[in-house]
LUMDRENTI-377972 format. One record per residue (C-alpha): residue number from 1; residue in one letter; y, x negated, z. Coordinates in steps of 0.05 Angstrom, whole numbers. Example, Ala and Ser with C-alpha at 12.3 -4.5 7.8 and 13.67 -1.06 7.14 Angstrom:
REM LUMDRENTI-377972
SITE seq type     c2     c1     c3
SITE   1    a    -90   -246    156
SITE   2    s    -21   -273    143
END
This chain:
REM LUMDRENTI-377972
SITE seq type     c2     c1     c3
SITE   1    x    996    -44   1146
SITE   2    x    953    -52   1084
SITE   3    x    878    -44   1086
SITE   4    x    839    -96   1047
SITE   5    x    773    -70   1019
SITE   6    x    741   -138   1003
SITE   7    x    676   -105    980
SITE   8    x    639   -129    918
SITE   9    x    643    -71    869
SITE  10    x    581    -91    831
SITE  11    x    540    -76    894
SITE  12    x    561     -3    888
SITE  13    x    536      0    818
SITE  14    x    468    -27    837
SITE  15    x    410     11    805
SITE  16    x    372     63    845
SITE  17    x    310     19    837
SITE  18    x    345    -39    870
SITE  19    x    371      5    926
SITE  20    x    301     32    938
SITE  21    x    272    -38    938
SITE  22    x    322    -60    990
SITE  23    x    312      2   1031
SITE  24    x    237     -1   1035
SITE  25    x    243    -65   1075
SITE  26    x    283    -42   1137
SITE  27    x    224    -50   1183
SITE  28    x    210   -121   1160
SITE  29    x    285   -137   1167
SITE  30    x    283   -109   1238
SITE  31    x    224   -152   1255
SITE  32    x    258   -215   1227
SITE  33    x    320   -201   1269
SITE  34    x    282   -215   1334
SITE  35    x    344   -208   1377
SITE  36    x    345   -133   1361
SITE  37    x    275   -114   1384
SITE  38    x    219   -126   1433
SITE  39    x    145   -114   1423
SITE  40    x    150    -50   1465
SITE  41    x    209    -25   1424
SITE  42    x    174    -39   1358
SITE  43    x    111     -4   1381
SITE  44    x    153     56   1402
SITE  45    x    186     60   1334
SITE  46    x    119     57   1298
SITE  47    x     86    108   1344
SITE  48    x    143    158   1337
SITE  49    x    147    146   1262
SITE  50    x     72    161   1254
SITE  51    x     74    223   1298
SITE  52    x    136    249   1263
SITE  53    x    121    225   1193
SITE  54    x    151    285   1157
SITE  55    x    219    279   1190
SITE  56    x    219    203   1184
SITE  57    x    205    206   1109
SITE  58    x    264    252   1100
SITE  59    x    308    203   1138
SITE  60    x    285    146   1094
SITE  61    x    303    184   1031
SITE  62    x    374    194   1055
SITE  63    x    386    119   1059
SITE  64    x    365    105    987
SITE  65    x    436    113    962
SITE  66    x    464     43    948
SITE  67    x    523     50    996
SITE  68    x    477     72   1052
SITE  69    x    424     20   1034
SITE  70    x    479    -32   1042
SITE  71    x    489     -7   1113
SITE  72    x    414    -14   1127
SITE  73    x    417    -86   1103
SITE  74    x    469   -100   1156
SITE  75    x    436    -60   1211
SITE  76    x    361    -50   1200
SITE  77    x    358     -5   1261
SITE  78    x    397     49   1225
SITE  79    x    340     90   1194
SITE  80    x    301     86   1259
SITE  81    x    354    111   1307
SITE  82    x    325    181   1311
SITE  83    x    261    149   1339
SITE  84    x    300    118   1396
SITE  85    x    297    152   1464
SITE  86    x    361    192   1481
SITE  87    x    396    179   1415
SITE  88    x    463    217   1416
SITE  89    x    446    267   1471
SITE  90    x    400    265   1531
SITE  91    x    342    313   1517
SITE  92    x    346    319   1441
SITE  93    x    278    322   1408
SITE  94    x    260    274   1351
SITE  95    x    267    329   1298
SITE  96    x    336    346   1326
SITE  97    x    356    272   1326
SITE  98    x    330    264   1255
SITE  99    x    369    325   1232
SITE 100    x    433    297   1263
SITE 101    x    424    228   1231
SITE 102    x    410    258   1162
SITE 103    x    466    309   1164
SITE 104    x    517    257   1185
SITE 105    x    503    207   1129
SITE 106    x    491    260   1076
SITE 107    x    558    291   1095
SITE 108    x    596    226   1092
SITE 109    x    564    209   1026
SITE 110    x    583    276    996
SITE 111    x    654    276   1024
SITE 112    x    678    204   1015
SITE 113    x    687    159    954
SITE 114    x    635    103    952
SITE 115    x    686     48    966
SITE 116    x    711     83   1028
SITE 117    x    641    100   1051
SITE 118    x    620     27   1046
SITE 119    x    682      4   1082
SITE 120    x    677     55   1138
SITE 121    x    605     36   1151
SITE 122    x    618    -39   1155
SITE 123    x    684    -46   1193
SITE 124    x    742    -11   1226
SITE 125    x    796     22   1185
SITE 126    x    865     31   1216
SITE 127    x    888    103   1210
SITE 128    x    953    100   1249
SITE 129    x    992     36   1263
SITE 130    x   1058     37   1302
SITE 131    x   1101     -2   1350
SITE 132    x   1138     24   1411
SITE 133    x   1133    -12   1477
SITE 134    x   1073    -49   1447
SITE 135    x   1031    -49   1384
SITE 136    x    984     11   1379
SITE 137    x    930     25   1327
SITE 138    x    881     82   1321
SITE 139    x    822     61   1279
SITE 140    x    757     91   1255
SITE 141    x    692     54   1244
SITE 142    x    619     44   1265
SITE 143    x    602     52   1338
SITE 144    x    588    -22   1349
SITE 145    x    591    -24   1425
SITE 146    x    538     30   1436
SITE 147    x    496     47   1375
SITE 148    x    461    105   1410
SITE 149    x    524    143   1432
SITE 150    x    551    165   1364
SITE 151    x    553    142   1292
SITE 152    x    628    135   1285
SITE 153    x    682    117   1335
SITE 154    x    756    128   1339
SITE 155    x    786     68   1376
SITE 156    x    853     58   1409
SITE 157    x    878    -13   1404
SITE 158    x    934    -39   1447
SITE 159    x    964   -105   1425
SITE 160    x    901   -121   1386
SITE 161    x    850   -101   1439
SITE 162    x    806    -39   1439
SITE 163    x    819     -2   1504
SITE 164    x    791     68   1493
SITE 165    x    735     97   1450
SITE 166    x    715    167   1426
SITE 167    x    648    169   1390
SITE 168    x    624    227   1347
SITE 169    x    573    248   1295
SITE 170    x    574    303   1243
SITE 171    x    513    346   1259
SITE 172    x    484    415   1242
SITE 173    x    507    469   1289
SITE 174    x    438    492   1309
SITE 175    x    423    429   1349
SITE 176    x    474    452   1401
SITE 177    x    458    526   1394
SITE 178    x    521    539   1353
SITE 179    x    525    588   1295
SITE 180    x    571    541   1258
SITE 181    x    537    508   1198
SITE 182    x    562    440   1222
SITE 183    x    602    410   1279
SITE 184    x    633    346   1303
SITE 185    x    591    326   1363
SITE 186    x    629    284   1414
SITE 187    x    580    242   1452
SITE 188    x    624    189   1484
SITE 189    x    695    186   1513
SITE 190    x    707    123   1552
SITE 191    x    759     72   1571
SITE 192    x    739     -1   1564
SITE 193    x    724    -35   1630
SITE 194    x    781    -79   1654
SITE 195    x    833    -48   1608
SITE 196    x    868     -2   1657
SITE 197    x    936    -39   1650
SITE 198    x    935    -29   1574
SITE 199    x    913     44   1581
SITE 200    x    971     56   1629
SITE 201    x   1018     20   1581
SITE 202    x    995     64   1523
SITE 203    x   1002    128   1563
SITE 204    x   1072    110   1586
SITE 205    x   1096     88   1517
SITE 206    x   1066    147   1478
SITE 207    x   1101    207   1509
SITE 208    x   1055    208   1569
SITE 209    x    996    226   1523
SITE 210    x    934    194   1553
SITE 211    x    884    159   1507
SITE 212    x    831    214   1511
SITE 213    x    876    271   1484
SITE 214    x    908    222   1436
SITE 215    x    840    205   1405
SITE 216    x    821    278   1406
SITE 217    x    883    293   1364
SITE 218    x    861    240   1315
SITE 219    x    791    271   1314
SITE 220    x    821    339   1296
SITE 221    x    856    305   1238
SITE 222    x    790    275   1213
SITE 223    x    757    344   1221
SITE 224    x    812    377   1181
SITE 225    x    806    326   1125
SITE 226    x    731    337   1121
SITE 227    x    735    412   1126
SITE 228    x    698    416   1192
SITE 229    x    719    475   1235
SITE 230    x    678    469   1299
SITE 231    x    663    418   1352
SITE 232    x    616    407   1410
SITE 233    x    618    356   1466
SITE 234    x    564    334   1514
SITE 235    x    570    353   1586
SITE 236    x    567    297   1638
SITE 237    x    493    305   1653
SITE 238    x    473    304   1579
SITE 239    x    512    240   1564
SITE 240    x    460    187   1552
SITE 241    x    490    137   1600
SITE 242    x    496    187   1657
SITE 243    x    476    162   1726
SITE 244    x    476    203   1789
SITE 245    x    513    150   1829
SITE 246    x    572    156   1780
SITE 247    x    569    232   1775
SITE 248    x    641    242   1796
SITE 249    x    668    195   1743
SITE 250    x    626    226   1688
SITE 251    x    647    296   1710
SITE 252    x    721    276   1705
SITE 253    x    713    242   1637
SITE 254    x    673    299   1605
SITE 255    x    669    366   1641
SITE 256    x    738    366   1673
SITE 257    x    772    339   1610
SITE 258    x    743    393   1564
SITE 259    x    753    448   1616
SITE 260    x    826    428   1621
SITE 261    x    832    436   1545
SITE 262    x    806    507   1552
SITE 263    x    739    492   1519
SITE 264    x    682    535   1544
SITE 265    x    617    506   1571
SITE 266    x    549    533   1550
SITE 267    x    484    539   1586
SITE 268    x    455    487   1539
SITE 269    x    498    432   1568
SITE 270    x    553    429   1516
SITE 271    x    626    448   1508
SITE 272    x    637    488   1443
SITE 273    x    701    506   1407
SITE 274    x    729    523   1339
SITE 275    x    777    472   1309
SITE 276    x    834    463   1315
SITE 277    x    837    476   1390
SITE 278    x    886    530   1409
SITE 279    x    940    504   1457
SITE 280    x    955    539   1522
SITE 281    x   1015    586   1514
SITE 282    x   1080    554   1537
SITE 283    x   1090    614   1583
SITE 284    x   1033    586   1625
SITE 285    x   1070    520   1634
SITE 286    x   1111    510   1696
SITE 287    x   1187    510   1691
SITE 288    x   1212    439   1685
SITE 289    x   1150    417   1646
SITE 290    x   1160    456   1582
SITE 291    x   1204    406   1546
SITE 292    x   1156    349   1562
SITE 293    x   1097    392   1540
SITE 294    x   1132    406   1473
SITE 295    x   1144    332   1462
SITE 296    x   1071    315   1477
SITE 297    x   1046    369   1430
SITE 298    x   1093    347   1375
SITE 299    x   1069    276   1381
SITE 300    x    995    295   1381
SITE 301    x   1008    338   1319
SITE 302    x   1040    277   1285
SITE 303    x    977    237   1301
SITE 304    x    932    292   1275
SITE 305    x    971    300   1211
SITE 306    x    973    225   1198
SITE 307    x    897    219   1205
SITE 308    x    884    279   1161
SITE 309    x    933    254   1110
SITE 310    x    901    185   1108
SITE 311    x    833    214   1088
SITE 312    x    864    264   1040
SITE 313    x    902    208   1004
SITE 314    x    840    164   1001
SITE 315    x    797    218    971
SITE 316    x    851    236    920
SITE 317    x    859    164    898
SITE 318    x    784    152    900
SITE 319    x    782     76    899
SITE 320    x    847     53    931
SITE 321    x    872     50   1003
SITE 322    x    942     73   1020
SITE 323    x    981     47   1078
SITE 324    x    957     79   1143
SITE 325    x   1006    127   1177
SITE 326    x   1059     80   1202
SITE 327    x   1119     73   1245
SITE 328    x   1180    114   1235
SITE 329    x   1156    186   1243
SITE 330    x   1108    166   1298
SITE 331    x   1156    130   1344
SITE 332    x   1163    168   1410
SITE 333    x   1239    168   1401
SITE 334    x   1232    204   1335
SITE 335    x   1194    264   1362
SITE 336    x   1240    325   1368
END
């Protein structure tokens, strides 16, 4: 399945002066797009910007690069996200939110060719595309559905429809009290409402690997390609959409999921781990389940390798897109 870039190359070559001229207008663009703001929201942006002027100026400078300025033209809210209440994690301060926003985009800019950076910030890119009991795609792209819950999302598509989402941001380790210089911060893991039949279909077709661990395997591939060796995930109560009345569901989706993976919780409300995650020893698996466990692990490793390979090939070729990891070696029947 080929990926079509369809991006005007002359925009990438725009002068720094032009990029700066475009960038200095995000607030006016935000105002003109009245559907994206209210008077109260605009006042909050301005107040937080004035009272955190140093951090805000640093954020603005990050988005002067032409590829990032292009993203601001499409979404004028982008350089103001750190001023939004509960951006990424419940309880983060504005300086912490600003540090996360800056680190993420500076890291993407330094790691990815301009053409890929522009594409990944404007639309979804299929990383893995395969057929077996349905058509399944794992894609990566902007977090369109919830712009406060993470800057990038890995999406599982079943027969053309997104049914599960994992959102993440590349952030400095100190914001989650980690000694790692940088981490992948997982801030959202969620199935799409009304898509239980497709989620069940995917789990059944793909070796019994449920969407959450499937997307986590893809995330480990992305981390490997970018040279990131640590992760953190929000606990249920620090997820920005958390509500007490749905506490059990949030606990299952976040705390129980990461505990089952053997990831330790911290007193700061995160789950921290080195990457890749060490699997439980097979000796701890019950008799009768070991063969099935091996098959699941082999399949997740295929997914991880395909996602890592996609980014490695892109960066090596700089301006061209290879086929995403496809078909034959990812079919359930082909896993040893």
